[in-house]
N, C-alpha and C positions, 0 to 999 in steps of 0.2 A: 785346412790341411795343406793344399798347394799341389802344384804339378809343374813339369818342365818339358821343354822341347828343344832339340838341337838339330842342326843340319850342317853337313860338310860336302862340298860339291866342286865340280869343274866350272860351275856357273855361279852367278850371284844368288844368295839364298835369303836375302832380306825378306822377300814376300813369303817364302816358306816358313821362316821363323815367326814372322808376324801372324800368319794365320794358324800355324801350329800352336803357338802360345795361346792365342785367342780361343782355340778349341779346348783349352784347359780351364776356362773361366768358371766352370761349374764347381771347381775344386777350391776356390778361394776368393776373397772379396776385398782385401785391403791393399795389397801392393802388387806391382808387376814391373818387369824390367826386361830389356833386351841388350845383348852385347854382340856386335858384329866384328869380325876381324878381316882386314884386308892386308895383304903382304906389303903394300906400298904405304899405307897410312896407319897401320896398327889397329888397336882396339878403339871402338866407338860404343858408347853406352848411353842408354836412356832408361830412366826409371820414373814411374808416376804412381800416385795414389789412385786407386780405382774404387774407392769406397762410395763415391757418388755418381759415377758414370762408367760405362762399359770399357773394357780394354781397348776396343777398336777406336773409340772416339779420342782416347788419350794418346795413342801411338800413331795414328794415321799420318799426321804431319811429319813425324820423325822419319818416315820412310824416305823422305826427300834427302836425308843426310846419312842414313844407315846403308852400308853397302859392304860387300865382301863375300868370298866363297865359303866362309865358316861363320856360324852364329849359334848362340844359345839364348834362351829366355825362360822366364818363369812367371807363374802366378803364386803369390804368397799370402798367407793369412797373418804373417807376423812381421818379419824384418825386411827392410829394403834390400833387394838383391836383384840380379847377380852383382857380386863385388869383383873389382879388378884388384888383384893382389900382387904386390912386388915383393919377392922373396929370394932366398938363395937358390930356390928351385926355378927361378925365372919369374917373369910376369905372366899371370894367367887370370882367366875369368872363372868364377866359381858360383854355382847355385846349388842349394841343398833343399831337401824335403825330409822331414822327420820330426823328432822330438828329443830334447835333452832334459832329463830330470835332475841331473847333477851339475847344473851350470855353475853354481856358486863354488862348489868344490874344485872344478876344473879351472875357473878363473883365479881362485886363490893360489892354486899350484903354479899357474902360469906367471902370475905377478911375483910370486916368491922367487922366480928365476931372474927377476929384474926386468921382465918385459912389460909392455903396456897394451891395453885394449881401450878403444874408444867407448865411452859410456853414452847411452841414449837416455832420454827422459822417459820414465822416472827412474834413473839409475840402472837401466837394463843394458846388457851387452848384446850386440848383434850376434845371433847364433851362428850365422854363416862366417862371420869374422873369427869367432871362436874355433870353428872347424878348421879354417885356414891356418890359425895359429898352431893347432895340433898337427896338421899335415906337414907344416914347415919344419917341424922338429926332426923329421927323418930325411934320409939322403935322396929319396926319389918319391914320385907320386904314389906308386903302388904301396910301398911301405908306410908312407904317410897316411894314406887312406885307411889301411888296415889298422894302423895305430889309433887313428881318430875313432874308428868304429869300436875298437876294443876298450877305449877309455870312456865312451859314452854309455850312460844308463838310459836306454831308450831305443831310438832307431836312427839310421842315417843312410840316405840314398842321395847321390849327387852327380853333377856334371862339371867337368873342368874343360876349359878350352885353352890350349897352350899357345905359346908365341908362334909356333909353326902352323897354327890353324887346325891342329888335330883336336878331337874331342875324346876325353877319357870319361867313361860312364861307369859308375859303381853302384850295384844294388846292395841294399842293406844286408848285413851278414846273416840275418834270419829271413830275408826275402819278404819282409812285411809289405813292401810296395813293389809294383812291377816296373821293369825297364825293358823296352823292346826296341829292336833295330829294324828299320825298313830300308828298302833300296829301290832306286830307279836307274835309268841309263846314265845319269850324270853323277850320282853319288849316294849318300846315305843319310838317314834321319834317325835320331834317338828320341824316344818319347815315353811318357808315362801312359798315355792313352793310345792304343793301336789305331783307332779310327782317325786320329789327327793326321798321321802321315798317309794313311790309305786314301783319305779325301784329297790329298795333295798329289796323288799319283804314284806313291811308293807302295811296294808290296812287302809282305812280311818276310823277314830274313832270319831273325834270331830273337829269342826271349832269354834274357840273362837269368842264370840261376842264382841262388842265395849266395851273397858275398862275391859274386863274379865281378871282375873288373876288365873292361875291354877298352881298346884304343881304336878309334874310328877315323879314317881319312877318306878322301874322295875315291881312292883306289880300293878300299876294302876295310875289313876290321879284323882284329886279332885279340885273343884272350890273353890278358896280362896276369890274371890271377884266376885259377880254376874255381868253379862253384863248390860250395860245401854240401854236405849231405842232409842238413836239417833245413826245414822251412816252416815259417809261420805267417803265411800271407793273410792279410786282413780280410775277414769274411764280409765286412761292410762294403768292400769294393763291389761285391755283387748285390748285396741287399740294398745299399743306399748310394754310395759315392759314385760308382762307375756310370759312365754314359751308356745308353742302351746298346750301341753297336760295338762296344769295346769287348775284347777278349783277354782273359787272364788265365794263364796255365791251360790254355785251350778251351776254356769255358766261357761262352757268351753271356753277357750281363742280362739281356732281355729274356733269353730263353730260360736262364736260371730263375728269374722272377716268375715267369709263367709256371714253371715246375713247382716253385715254392708255394704259390697260391693254390695250385692243384693239390699238393700234399696236405696243406692245411684243411681244405674243404673235405678231402677224402677221409682224413682222420676224424673230422667232426661228424661227418655222416655216419661213420662206424660207431661213434660213441654217443654223444648227446643228441645228434641230429642238427641239421641246419635250421636256424630260426626262420619263422614264417615272415619273410620280408618281401617288399615289392621290388626292391632293386639292390644290387651289389654295386659298390662304387670304390674305386681306388682314390686315395687322397693324393691330389696332384703334387709333384709330378712322379716321383719315384715309387709311390704306392700304386700307380695305375696298372703296371703289368702284374704285380702281385694280385690286384683286384681282378684282372682279366682271368688269370689262372683259377682264382677262387670261384668266380662266376661260372666259368666253363664247366668246372667239376660239380658245382652245387646245383646247376640247372636253373639258377635264378637269373633274371635279366640283368644285364650290365647297363649302367647309366652314368651320366655325369651331372649330378645334382648341383654341383658348384664347380666353378673354373677359377683358375688364377688369372689375375689381370697383370700380364707380364710386360706390356709396353713401358709402364712406369717403374715397376719393381721386378727386374728380370731374374734375380737370383734369390734363392730361398733363405740363405743364411747371411744376408746383409741387412742392416749394418751390425757393428760389433756390440753396441749397447743392448743388453737383454731386454730392457723395457721398450726401447724403440723397435727391436726385432719383433716383439710380441704384437705391437701396434701395427707394424707393417704386415705381418702375417695375417692379421685380422682384416686389414684394408684390402689385401690382395684377393680375398675370397669373395667371389661374386656368385650369388645364388641363382639357380634356375628354378623359380618358384613352382612352375608346373610339375617339376620332378621332386619337390620337397613337401609341399602342402598336403597334409593328411596321408603322407606316405611313410611306410616302415623301411628304414634304410640300414644296410650293413656296410660299414666303411672298412677298408683295408689300408693301413698305413705301413710304411717301411719299418717304423720302430716307435716306441714310446720312451722318451728319455726323461725329461723333467715333467712332462704332462701339461705344461702351461699352454702351449699352442693348441693342443687337442681340446683342452677345456674351452678355449675360445671357439673352436670349430663346432663343438657340440652345442654350445650356447647359441651360436648364430643359426644352426640348423633348427633348433627348437623354436627360436624366435621367428623363424621363417615359416613355421607351421608343421614341422616334422612330427609324425605320430610316435615313432620310435627311432632310436639311434643305437645300433649295435656296433661294436668296435672289435677289429682283429689286428694284431700286430704281426708283421711278417718275420719277426725274430723274437727270441725269448726275452724275458724281463732283464733289463740291463742292471747288473749288480755292482760293477766296478767301473770307475772312471778310467778311460783309456790312458795308458802311460807310454804308448808307443807311437801313436799318431795324435789326432786331435778330435776324433768324432765325438766322444762323450767325455771330454776332459772337463773336470769340475774342480772347484776349490776343495770340495769334500764329497765323498760318496753319498753323503746324506742329501745332496742336491738331486740325486736320482730318485725318481718317484718310487721305484721298487724298494730301495734301501730305506728311504724316509718312512715308507709305510711299515716296513718290518720293524723299524725302531719304535714307531708309534704303537704297534701291536704288542711288542714283547720287550721293548727296551734293548739294552746291550746284549741281553741273552739271545735275542733274535739273530745276532751276527754269527752265532754258532750253528745256525740251522739254515743257512742260505741255500744249500743244495735242496733242502726240502721245500723251501718257499719257491724255488725255481721250477719245481715239478708240479704241474697242475693237477696231478692225480692224488697228491697227498693232502692231508687235512690242512697243513700250513699253506700249501700251494693254493688250495681252494679259498682259504681265508684271504690270501693276498689278492686274488682276483676279485673277490667280492668287495673288499675294502676299496681298491682302486676304482672299481666300477661305480661304487656309490659316490666316491669323492669327485669323479669326473662327470658323473651324470649319465653314464651309458645304461642301456637296458640290458646289455650283456657284454662281456669282455672275454677275449681269448688271445693267447699268445702262441706263436709257432714254437714247437719244441726244438731243442738244440739238435736232436737227431734228425728231425724233419728238415731243418735248415741245411745241415751238412749233407743230407741226402740230395737236396736240390742243387747244391754246389757240385757234388758228384766227383770230387777228387778225394784222395786219402785224407781222412779227417786229421791225421797226425800232421799234415802239412798246413792246416788252417789255424790262424790265431782266433781263439775263442775267449780271450782274457776278459772281455767286457761282461761275459755271461757266467763263466765258471772260475775266473781267477787263475786259469792255467797259464803259466809263464810261456 
């Protein structure tokens, strides 16, 4: 997916931007970049691939040359960025997070005007460059940002750093991702993750609303475009993506996950009952707090029957190649045999997307001597590939284990009954659970309900994006 961090101050911010961007490393694995601005020397930019080594090791030496009272940086899963753009609006640095589904249409329209865009291998256009091209068609940054957001099918959240060192931050028009401002005695920070600036000594100042655009300087910040009334913030920020000590819309990630596990176990106790297991375990890392909540409510002991070996493979969704990712996921799982052999285990994971890695997990638990393996997903069955961010993006919805299973059970007719399959109390819902359970080799399988997940988040459900589960725009 990706994330960004910016700072503007009365002092040099190179270290703040360096550590602030590094604190977004859990959000992407391919690219990273930093741009600093100094009034005397202008823009300085460094970009690196981070597919095979952490952000810090690639950018540590760059700190010797990066300097200035303003800076922005990003972690990206896709294109090299931030970009430095020269245009009629002036020279500025730009970094974006989001998703564009209509790239070809926008590129064709732009080229039809006689303009040009650089092409990357294999024939792709840098999404951030495309955003810059849209912004530059208007008379100022505010109108340009609004225009870009209106033309895009998907989502767009961004940071711009202008020639005078100011930072312009814009949240997606539907607020699908967060943007927050922190402050200290010397200036301000703008971040995707709140803990990133809190750890650097900033305190919370403001959380942008949907579509809000702000300008931030060392002296303060001002709203350039007022927020809209609608919001569809991504639920996966709490379920999976967000770091434990981050807060979105006033709701902490870790405490939401505890509540989520608690709600799952409470509902199960009231219905079929908790399976007779020796231990409850969260699948590392984001499944752990869901598992803690489940264990506390179920009364079953919490344990860690396997751990991740993170010194070699620090991030869960690297590298990009799916086959290598599956192998890496398998190699990272180190069993604690004393907690597995002849034991009945109930695992809680954040989600079940394609099912490939979970199959590897259950196979290695049984091969280590587990007597039973029960699985619980902290969110409902994923029915639609995400078209707004990148969590469950797929070439086709049939890559998703729930949709693939529905098609196997009922052919194309099953697509007309997705709501029933998503409801575990219906005949079709029970059939889906049973079939996935048999395919992946679990002794039992359960999904959190959509109502239960939204209850755990605790904000108005109309403000939360649930497209992956119910197709709601």
